[in-house]
N, C-alpha and C positions, 0 to 999 in steps of 0.2 A: 508422559503418556503418548499414545499414538494419535496423530491427527490424520484424518482421512484426506485424500487428495483434493477433494472438492473444497474442504475448509481451508486447506493450505493455499490453494490457488486464490480463493476469495480473500484470504488474509493478506497475501502478497499483493493482490490488486489494490486493496484498500490502503495498505501502507505506501505503496508506490505512488498512488494517486495523491495521498496526503503529502508526501514528500514533494511531488511535483507542484502542488498548490503552494507550499511554503517557498519553493524555489522561485515561482512566479512572483509571489509577494515580495521577496527579497530583491528581485530585479527592478521593481518599481522605483 
């Protein structure tokens, strides 16, 4: 399906933030 730009940006932000949180947890 087609994802509107707003949803795509929001999804990318959520995924990148989640990945960053996991990265920080792994660094501890």
